[in-house]
N, C-alpha and C positions, 0 to 999 in steps of 0.2 A: 594597572594590570599586573597580576602576579607573573613571575617568571616560570611557574609550573602550572599547567592546565591539566585538570583531571576530567577525562571523558567517560561518562557513564554509558554502559552497554549491557544488553542482555548477553547471557553467556553462550548463546548458540554460535556455531561456527560462522554462519552468515552474518549475524549481528556484529561479531568481532571483526570480520573482514571489512564490513562497512564502516565501523568505527576506526579501523586502521587507516582507511582512506582519508578520513578527516585528520587523524593524528599525523599521518605522513605529510599532509599538506602543511599543517602548522609547523612541524619540525623542519620542513624545508625552507621556511621563511628566515630571512636574515634579521631576526628581531631579538634574539636571545631568549625567546619563549620556547619552552619544550612542553610536549604533551605526553601523557600516559593514559592508559585505559584501566578503568575499574569495572569489572564485570559483576553482574548479579543475576540471580534467577528471579524472574517475575512471577506473580500469581498465575498469569496466563500460561507460563511454561510449566507450572506445577500441576495444573488441573487439565488432564489429558483425556479423561474418561467421559466428558460431557461436551455437548455443542457449546460454543462460545456464547451464543445469544442467551443460553439458559443460566450462565454463571456470571454475566456482567459485560459481555462484549469484548472487543479488542482493546478497550481501555485498560484491561487487566495486564496488557503487555507494557504499559508505561507507568503504572502507579508507583512502583518502587523507584523507578528512575526519576520521576517527578519529586518524590520525597527526598532523594539524595541531593537533588539540586536545591531544594528549599532548605535543607540542613547544611548546605555548603560543603558537603562531602565530595561533590563534583561541581564542575564549572560549566559543563556542556553535556547534553545527551544527544546521541545519534539514533534516529529512527527511520524505518521505512515509512514514508509519508502516508501510505495507505493504511497503516496501523494507528495513526495518530487521531484521537477523537476530534470531531468537528468543532466542538466548543472547548476552548483552552482557557485556563486561568490567566488573567492579565499579568500576573506575576511571573509567568513562564512562557514568554513569546517564542515563536519560531524566528530564528535570526539568520538562517542561511538555507538555501536550497541547492542541491547538487545539479550538475548536468544530468539530464534524464537518460537512463539506460533504455534498452529495448522495452517498450511498454506492453508488449503483447502477452497474452496467456498462451500456454502450450500444452499439448497432450504428451504425456509420458507413459510409455508401455513398459511392462516387465522386461527385464533384460532377456534378449534372445527372441522377443516377439516382434512381429512386423504388422500385425492386424489387430484391431480392437475386437475382443471377444465379448459380444453383447450378452452372453449367458452368465457373466459375472458382473458384479456391481463395479461402478467407477468410484474410486475413493475421492470424495469431495465433501467439504463442509460449508462451502460458500453458496448461498442461494442465488447470488448474482451469476455465478458460473453455471449452476444447475439449470436455471430457467433458459439461459441462452444456449446451453449445450443440447437441451431437449429439442430445440429447433433444428439443430444440425444432425442429431442422431435420434430420430424417433424410436421409441421403445427402450431407450436407455434407462437403467436404474442406478441408484446411488447408495452408498454406505458411508457413514461419517468416517473421516480420517483426520487425526490430529497429530501434532508433534512437529519438530523442525524438519527441514528438507531431507536430511539424511535418514531420519526416523521414518518419514513417509516413503522414501525409496526402499528402505529395508522391508517395510510392510508390503509394498507393491511387489517386490521381487520374491516374497515368500509365497505368493500365489493367492493371496486373499482377495485381490482386486484385479480387474481387467486393465485398469489404467488409473492415472490420477492427473489432475490439472494443476499446474503450477505457473508462477510468473517467470517469464523468460529471464528477466533481470537477475533474479536470485540464482538461477542455475548458472548463468554466465559469470556472475561474481564468484561463484564457488568453483568455477572451472569444470562444470558438469554439462556443458552445452551438448556433448555427444549423446546425452540421455533424451534429448528432445526428438519426438517422433513426428510432431506436426505443430506448426505455428498457426494460430488463429489470427486472422487479420483483425484490426481494431473495428472493422465494420461487422465481422462475424460475431465477435465477442468484445463488447465495449469494456475496457478495463475499469478497475476500481479507481476512484478519485485519488490522484497522486501516485498511482502505481509507477514504479521504476525511478522515483525521485527520492533521494535521501534528504531528510529534514534535520537540521541542527537546532536544538532547543537550548535556550539560555535563561538567564534571570533578568527581570526588568531592572533598568538602571545601570547595567554593566556595559563596559566598552567592548564591542565585538568588531572593531574596525579591522582586526587582523584576519577576519573571515571574508572581507570584501572581495578578494580575488577568487575565493572558492565559490561564492554564491553566484548562481546563474540567473540572469534576469528573465530569460524565456521560461525557465522552470518555475520561477516565482509567479509569473503571470498565469501560466497554465494551472498551477496549484491553487491560486486564488479563485480562478474561474470554476474549476472542478469542485472544489470544496464548498464554494458558495451554493452550487446547485444542491448538493446533499444537505447542507445546513438549512437552506430555506425550505427544502422539502420536509424537513423534520426528521431526516434519517440519521443513521450512524454507520459505523464501519461494518455492521452486520446486516443492514437493510439490503434487499435485492435491488441495488441501484449502481449504475456505472456512469462515469463521466470522463470524457477525453477531449482535451483542447489542443488545437494546432495554431501556431502563430506564423503569419507571413507578413513581414514588414510591420506596419502599424495595426494590421488586422488580426482578429482572433476568431476562430470558429470552434464552437463547443458542441460536441455530439453526446447525447445522454440516453440512458435507458432506465426504466423503472418498472418493476413488476408489482402490481397490486394483488396481494395475497387474497383479499376478500372476494374480488371478482375474477381472479385468475387472468387478469388482463395485462398484456405487455405494452408499455408505452415507449416509443423511440422517437427522438426528435433532434433537431440541431438548430443553432442560431448563431449569427455572426455578430461581432462587436468589435471593440477596439482595445488595445493594450492599456489605454489610459483609464478605462473603467472595466477591468476584467471580470468583476463580479456581476455586472449587469446581465449578461446572457444567462448565467446560472440562475439568477434571481427570477428573470422573466420566464425561463423554461420551467422552473419549479412552480411558479404561479399558474402557468398554463396547465400543467399536469394535475395540480391540486384542484383546479376548476373542473377538469374532466372527471376526476375520481369522485368529486362531490355530486356530479350529475348521474353517476351510475346508480 
């Protein structure tokens, strides 16, 4: 293991803060290993005038980081797990999962506002959020919003939107918790698979024992369960699908949602399993929903 670790990160403030969390953990170890961050702008950060699903999905946020790992310009990448594609190259495995932050989605209003103004659109680009929010606020309308958290907040405060929906975890990591107007429970709005978990990606064949104390076993189990559901369903980061797992002792419970665009049908279900085979509930729920959609 080299004495200098380079961590690849998107150059947004949130991405850098998240990478700093991993850097600080490594630098706090008494191993003689030091870590530094190499930032880069990804394709997903550059294309802000089109919906993600039309230009390649959330995988556009990791492409440059993957290439830097393959080229050995970096040794690790730190991602928000919800942005990581469901299918990963075997050469670039996920090697650690952080303790999960608050997994909930939240409503953010323009500064100074206390009520949602339904005469203006809500800034949202996630179909998962839109279809669940329509159940909570009948008559709501949406307009695409892109950019990092600070960019979205600026657009919101300029008066273009009545509100936006963001992940609580990102706002808390940025120290912007005071902007949260309403928390949606995980029952009201099932989160994206992996939401609020940081994933550390490395190269196959490398020694990552130094991350053993950073990686959280419960987060890993939840991540495997949630991502299995989306993967077996044939979905990706842009599909209107949510998955949230809870662990209690040896038991795991997975709650999921899927919106079928063809029939405009919402499917919600849950299944229990064990931490010994965390992918089983996700696989079984995906199979159940695929059978139901085939029958429509």
